[in-house]
C-alpha positions, 0 to 999 in steps of 0.5 A, spaced: 399 850 515 406 849 517 405 842 517 402 842 510 408 846 508 413 841 510 408 835 508 408 838 501 416 839 501 416 832 503 412 829 498 415 833 492 422 831 495 420 823 494 417 823 487 422 819 485 419 813 489 412 813 485 415 810 479 418 805 483 412 803 487 408 803 481 413 798 478 412 794 484 405 794 485 404 792 477 409 786 479 405 784 485 398 784 481 401 780 476 404 775 481 398 774 484 394 768 483 387 769 480 381 770 484 377 763 485 371 763 481 364 764 484 361 759 479 362 751 479 360 745 475 359 738 478 357 732 474 353 728 478 349 722 475 342 720 473 336 724 476 334 721 482 340 718 484 345 718 490 350 723 486 344 728 485 342 727 492 349 729 494 350 734 489 344 738 492 346 738 499 353 740 496 350 746 492 346 748 498 353 748 503 357 752 497 351 757 496 352 759 504 360 761 502 357 765 495 359 759 490 354 758 485 354 750 484 351 748 477 349 740 477 349 737 471 345 730 470 349 725 467 348 717 465 353 716 470 361 715 472 364 714 465 360 719 462 362 724 468 369 722 466 368 724 459 365 730 461 371 732 465 376 730 460 372 734 454 376 740 452 374 747 454 368 743 457 363 746 463 365 741 468 370 742 473 369 737 478 365 730 478 362 724 482 366 718 480 365 711 482 371 708 484 374 703 479 371 707 473 378 710 472 380 703 469 377 705 463 382 711 462 388 711 458 395 713 462 394 720 458 387 721 460 389 719 467 394 724 468 389 730 466 385 728 472 386 729 480 382 726 486 380 730 492 378 724 496 373 719 497 366 721 500 362 715 502 361 707 500 355 706 495 354 698 495 353 694 489 346 691 490 343 685 486 336 684 487 332 678 485 326 675 484 324 672 491 323 665 488 331 665 486 337 664 489 343 667 486 349 667 490 354 668 485 356 671 478 355 664 475 348 663 477 346 669 473 347 665 467 340 663 463 337 669 467 334 676 464 339 681 468 339 688 468 346 690 468 345 698 469 344 703 463 350 704 458 355 709 461 353 708 468 357 706 474 353 700 475 354 697 469 362 699 469 363 695 476 358 689 474 362 688 467 369 689 471 366 683 476 364 679 469 371 680 466 374 678 472 370 671 473 371 670 465 364 670 464 361 672 457 355 677 457 349 674 454 344 676 450 338 677 456 343 681 460 340 688 458 343 695 459 337 697 464 338 701 471 335 705 476 327 706 475 327 702 469 330 696 472 326 697 478 320 697 474 322 691 469 323 687 476 316 689 478 313 687 472 317 680 471 321 682 465 327 681 469 329 676 474 335 680 477 338 687 476 344 690 479 344 697 483 349 701 486 347 707 491 347 708 498 342 704 503 338 711 504 337 712 497 329 712 495 330 707 490 334 702 494 329 703 500 323 701 495 326 695 492 328 693 499 320 693 501 318 690 495 316 683 498 317 680 491 324 681 491 330 679 495 337 681 496 343 676 493 348 674 498 355 675 494 359 669 497 365 670 494 366 678 495 372 677 499 375 674 493 373 679 488 376 684 493 383 681 492 382 681 485 379 688 484 382 692 490 377 698 488 371 694 491 371 693 499 367 687 502 361 689 506 357 685 511 350 687 511 346 685 518 339 682 517 334 688 517 339 693 515 335 696 510 328 696 513 327 693 520 319 693 519 320 689 513 326 685 515 330 687 509 335 683 508 332 677 511 338 674 513 345 677 514 349 677 507 355 680 504 356 684 498 361 689 495 362 696 495 365 701 491 366 708 494 363 715 491 369 719 489 370 727 488 375 728 481 377 734 478 380 737 472 385 743 471 379 747 471 378 747 478 381 753 482 386 750 488 383 755 493 376 751 492 379 745 494 379 746 502 372 749 501 369 743 497 372 738 502 370 742 508 363 742 505 363 735 504 365 733 511 359 737 514 354 734 509 357 727 511 359 728 518 352 724 521 354 718 517 350 713 514 347 706 515 354 703 513 359 709 514 360 711 521 360 718 523 366 722 521 369 717 517 368 721 510 371 724 506 378 721 506 384 721 502 383 713 500 381 710 496 381 715 490 383 712 484 387 719 482 393 722 485 391 727 490 392 735 489 396 738 494 391 742 497 387 736 498 393 732 501 394 739 505 387 739 508 387 731 510 393 733 514 392 739 517 384 741 516 382 748 513 387 753 511 388 757 518 384 763 516 378 759 513 377 757 520 375 764 522 373 768 516 368 767 510 371 764 504 371 770 500 375 774 505 380 768 507 381 767 500 383 774 498 388 775 504 391 768 503 393 770 496 396 777 498 400 773 504 403 769 499 407 775 496 407 779 503 414 777 505 417 778 498 414 785 498 416 787 505 423 784 503 423 790 497 419 795 501 423 795 508 430 796 505 427 802 500 424 805 507 430 805 510 433 808 504 428 814 504 430 817 510 437 818 509 436 820 502 431 825 504 435 828 509 441 828 503 436 832 498 434 837 503 441 839 505 443 839 498 439 845 497 443 849 501 450 845 501 450 846 493 451 854 494 457 853 499 461 851 493 461 858 490 463 861 497 468 856 497 471 858 490 471 866 493 474 864 499 480 861 495 481 866 490 481 871 496 487 867 499 491 867 492 489 874 491 486 873 484 480 876 487 483 883 486 479 887 481 473 883 481 470 884 488 464 888 485 462 883 480 462 877 486 458 882 490 453 882 485 453 875 484 452 874 492 447 879 492 443 875 487 444 869 490 441 872 496 435 873 492 435 866 490 435 863 497 429 867 499 425 862 494 428 856 497 423 851 500 425 847 506 422 844 512 422 848 519 427 842 521 432 844 516 431 852 516 437 853 521 441 851 515 438 856 510 439 861 515 446 859 516 447 860 509 444 867 509 449 869 514 455 866 511 453 869 504 452 876 508 459 875 511 462 874 504 459 880 501 462 884 507 469 881 507 469 883 499 467 890 501 472 890 506 478 888 501 475 893 495 475 898 501 483 897 502 484 897 495 481 904 494 486 910 493 486 915 499 482 921 498 487 928 497 486 933 503 485 940 500 491 944 502 490 951 506 492 957 502 
């Protein structure tokens, strides 16, 4: 009971802290970054394409961390960029083929940020086996599939044609993917361009088709020099299919890279999670990418976010290495404000103890002012004739002191005050007795 009594007194004495702590708490909440969302949208590419396949793997990885990833099928990289730039659009991140950003205006370019490169996706030129197309001028007079409108395939092919100063011909059609593959098989096309990783099911099917063969782009190094977002990629014999020996000879092609691009709608805390999930997916490597080589910061095409740059230099944030993402993110958000919060609370905490002590002692010290006044009046003689009045006031003070609440550790000061009040009462009574006229002694008859 005594401890509860002391605690009650302590809390009542420090109620002034409540509005201060409440204000600090409100400022803390206002300064805190909003929590990362649990839903995210990724613009991928055409159904059955390499981007969709990667998106499915990323979706499964993020689900393990409590993030629901919505995959949005699109026409390809240019379409993905348009969706990223759309005002209030649902897309926060997209897979974009390197070089596609050249279509953007400077203002549009500044509104997007890169998270890094994910994997190489070579340019494949499949032709009828009876043809021998070795460079872009060899396309003239042929029926060619350039990739569907809005696709990354068409974007890279048109960039190559522009660099070679080759005008588009009427028989060069906007066909890509399965449509272009079917047109090659039925003879409607002589050759067609495709972009995608070598493991892609469509690329594998084309490689096994005995009626088709891959073209060797002899001037690949020259194209790389003029178009830095493309890299020369040597393809050894049999890389795509050993059983069918496809390609049937060593050849060279060009390869853009698949990149991950974000707009301002992406919460910064999700960036390390996206990159780490991508790293785990891509860790085994591929037929053309060595294990552990992706993701990497270059080539990106867009300036990296500071979170992506930090990931490539230092890896995951420290807490995310040991804790689930949601917990680590929550702790990270509070740690950011912990230092300024402690900078306020520590001095405040040091102030509480002396202030509490002063307030407890003030409950007794304030009564000494009246005792001091009486003492001064005794010394200057002005108390004479007012002793009874002051005694009554002191007796009333004694009653009021009985209602003063103090912790046990300060009780000695209250009892000392009681003694001093009693002493002053007795002193005033003594002074009053000295002033009383002596009683007359009756005379004996």
